[in-house]
Residue frames relative to the residue before (quaternion, step in Angstrom):
aa qw qx qy qz dx dy dz
M 1.0000 0.0000 0.0000 0.0000 0.00 0.00 0.00
D 0.2392 -0.7720 0.5733 0.1348 3.59 -0.72 1.02
T 0.1805 -0.8109 0.5527 0.0660 3.55 -0.45 1.25
G 0.5071 -0.6459 0.4251 0.3809 3.58 1.25 -0.26
V 0.5506 0.6067 -0.3937 0.4169 3.57 1.29 -0.08
V 0.0730 -0.7940 0.6032 0.0170 3.56 -0.91 0.98
D 0.4142 -0.6769 0.5528 0.2542 3.54 -1.17 0.68
N 0.0843 -0.7593 0.6438 0.0422 3.56 -0.96 0.92
P 0.1795 -0.8481 0.4873 0.1052 3.60 0.29 1.26
D 0.5948 0.5735 -0.3769 0.4187 3.62 1.07 -0.56
Q 0.7390 0.3633 -0.2014 0.5304 3.58 1.13 -0.70
H 0.3635 -0.7491 0.4711 0.2912 3.60 1.33 -0.08
R 0.6397 0.4936 -0.3504 0.4736 3.54 0.81 1.02
F 0.3570 -0.6517 0.6173 0.2582 3.48 -1.37 0.41
E 0.1554 -0.8085 0.5657 0.0463 3.56 -1.03 0.83
L 0.0729 -0.7484 0.6576 0.0469 3.51 -1.19 0.73
D 0.1858 -0.8015 0.5647 0.0646 3.57 -0.49 1.25
I 0.0073 0.7716 -0.6345 0.0448 3.56 -0.72 1.14
D 0.8289 -0.2026 0.0928 0.5130 3.56 -0.36 1.26
G 0.7574 -0.3962 0.2008 0.4786 3.56 0.93 0.95
E 0.6173 0.4835 -0.3510 0.5118 3.60 1.27 -0.06
L 0.2444 -0.7952 0.5414 0.1218 3.59 -0.88 0.95
A 0.1714 -0.7070 0.6773 0.1102 3.52 -0.99 0.97
L 0.1254 -0.8409 0.5263 -0.0098 3.56 -0.79 1.05
A 0.0852 -0.7473 0.6562 0.0600 3.54 -1.18 0.71
Y 0.2107 -0.8050 0.5478 0.0860 3.56 -0.39 1.27
Y 0.0212 -0.8045 0.5934 -0.0117 3.55 -1.13 0.68
K 0.1645 -0.7187 0.6495 0.1861 3.51 -1.39 0.09
L 0.4297 -0.6916 0.5209 0.2563 3.53 -1.16 0.60
D 0.0225 -0.7634 0.6454 -0.0124 3.53 -1.06 0.87
G 0.7790 -0.2030 0.0890 0.5865 3.57 0.16 1.30
D 0.7802 -0.2575 0.2098 0.5301 3.59 -0.67 -1.09
R 0.5874 0.5604 -0.3715 0.4504 3.56 1.25 0.38
I 0.2528 -0.7202 0.6248 0.1646 3.53 -1.19 0.67
V 0.1804 -0.7853 0.5881 0.0698 3.56 -0.64 1.18
L 0.2414 -0.7705 0.5770 0.1230 3.58 -0.52 1.21
T 0.1560 -0.8529 0.4973 0.0305 3.57 -0.50 1.22
H 0.8180 -0.0343 0.0850 0.5679 3.61 1.00 -0.69
T 0.1237 -0.7740 0.6176 0.0646 3.56 -1.09 0.77
E 0.0566 -0.7859 0.6155 0.0176 3.57 -1.02 0.86
V 0.0237 -0.7534 0.6570 0.0095 3.54 -0.98 0.93
P 0.4766 -0.6831 0.4608 0.3062 3.62 -0.69 1.01
Q 0.6145 -0.5775 0.4012 0.3577 3.55 -1.08 0.80
A 0.6282 0.5645 -0.3340 0.4185 3.59 1.03 -0.79
L 0.7308 0.4066 -0.2220 0.5014 3.58 1.19 -0.54
S 0.3994 0.7519 -0.4514 0.2672 3.56 1.30 -0.07
G 0.8279 0.2561 -0.1893 0.4617 3.56 -1.09 0.76
Q 0.6221 0.5560 -0.3365 0.4366 3.58 1.25 0.22
G 0.5863 -0.6038 0.3647 0.3984 3.59 1.23 0.23
V 0.3690 0.7568 -0.4721 0.2612 3.57 1.27 0.20
G 0.6331 0.5382 -0.3327 0.4460 3.59 0.98 -0.80
S 0.6636 0.4962 -0.3000 0.4726 3.56 0.99 -0.85
R 0.6347 0.5193 -0.3266 0.4699 3.57 1.03 -0.77
L 0.6275 0.5234 -0.3177 0.4810 3.55 1.05 -0.83
A 0.6639 0.5135 -0.3100 0.4465 3.59 0.84 -0.97
K 0.6499 0.5167 -0.3249 0.4528 3.59 0.86 -0.92
G 0.6707 0.5031 -0.2924 0.4600 3.57 0.92 -0.91
V 0.6326 0.5301 -0.3239 0.4625 3.56 1.02 -0.82
F 0.7078 0.4540 -0.2780 0.4644 3.59 0.78 -0.98
E 0.6128 0.5325 -0.3513 0.4663 3.61 1.08 -0.62
Q 0.6731 0.4914 -0.3028 0.4623 3.59 0.93 -0.86
I 0.6439 0.5082 -0.3309 0.4665 3.58 0.98 -0.79
R 0.6337 0.5183 -0.3361 0.4656 3.60 0.96 -0.81
A 0.6712 0.5069 -0.2999 0.4501 3.60 0.88 -0.93
S 0.6619 0.5139 -0.3038 0.4534 3.59 1.12 -0.64
G 0.4615 -0.6924 0.4386 0.3395 3.58 1.25 -0.32
R 0.5380 0.6231 -0.4003 0.4025 3.57 1.27 0.14
K 0.4219 -0.6388 0.5690 0.3001 3.52 -1.40 0.05
V 0.2822 -0.7643 0.5593 0.1532 3.56 -1.22 0.46
V 0.1680 -0.7382 0.6471 0.0892 3.51 -1.17 0.82
P 0.1689 -0.8252 0.5308 0.0932 3.63 -0.25 1.20
R 0.0565 -0.8173 0.5733 -0.0106 3.59 -0.01 1.30
C 0.5837 0.5577 -0.3615 0.4665 3.57 1.22 -0.46
S 0.4948 -0.6913 0.4342 0.2981 3.61 -0.76 1.00
F 0.6286 0.5305 -0.3525 0.4463 3.61 1.00 -0.70
M 0.6941 0.4689 -0.2803 0.4688 3.60 0.82 -0.99
A 0.6285 0.5279 -0.3375 0.4608 3.59 1.01 -0.76
G 0.6640 0.4976 -0.2989 0.4714 3.57 0.96 -0.84
W 0.6521 0.5199 -0.3181 0.4509 3.57 0.95 -0.88
V 0.7150 0.4543 -0.2747 0.4549 3.58 0.76 -1.00
S 0.5841 0.5689 -0.3831 0.4341 3.62 1.14 -0.47
R 0.6890 0.4391 -0.2653 0.5120 3.60 1.24 -0.45
H 0.7179 0.3768 -0.2226 0.5414 3.59 1.31 -0.01
P 0.1141 -0.8580 0.4978 0.0543 3.59 0.43 1.22
E 0.4992 0.6524 -0.4344 0.3694 3.62 1.21 -0.18
Y 0.6937 0.4379 -0.2823 0.4973 3.62 1.25 -0.22
D 0.3495 0.7709 -0.4795 0.2317 3.61 1.26 0.05
D 0.6278 0.5782 -0.3389 0.3960 3.61 1.07 -0.68
I 0.7485 0.3633 -0.2287 0.5054 3.61 1.14 -0.40
V 0.5913 0.5817 -0.3690 0.4193 3.63 1.26 -0.09
V 0.0159 0.7683 -0.6391 0.0303 3.55 -0.97 0.95
G 0.7885 0.3740 -0.2391 0.4256 3.54 -1.27 0.37
């Protein structure tokens, strides 16, 4: 499934481009774990489910990479708590 989310490792973030506006999920690497630290959704895209679409894409990419995820960002932690299908890759 193509969620439109791309990893930008040079910037340590996942990106979702919606009509030129970027929703972003920042991370840092900790061994084989990806620590999600902060999520930003432009005000213009607020309330349209963009954050959830970004989150789904982020967790799908992390699963495909074989890594585990540590959701330190409150938005990502809240999202994944409502999506138990990702429990197998969540740590911490």
